[in-house]
C-alpha positions, 0 to 999 in steps of 0.5 A: 517538501510538499506532501503527496496525496495518494488516492485509494486505488493507487494505494491498493495497487501498491499494496497488491504488488507486495502481496503478489510476492514482490519484495516490499523494499523494491515496491517502496523504492519504486513509489518513493514511500517508506516501508512503514507507510506501505504496512499502514496502507496494507493494514487499511486494505485488509480492514476494507477487505474484511468489511466487504466480506462481512 
């Protein structure tokens, strides 16, 4: 199986769906990713937001 490449905008869109209250399991199923991947992306989004604020 070939790995997919996700651009930063798409990753942010996926993470925001979960942050807006949608169940993470549903978001992951829709985008065919595992929850560990979602939480890794979420951490990266939070780090990027912190850099922008500072």
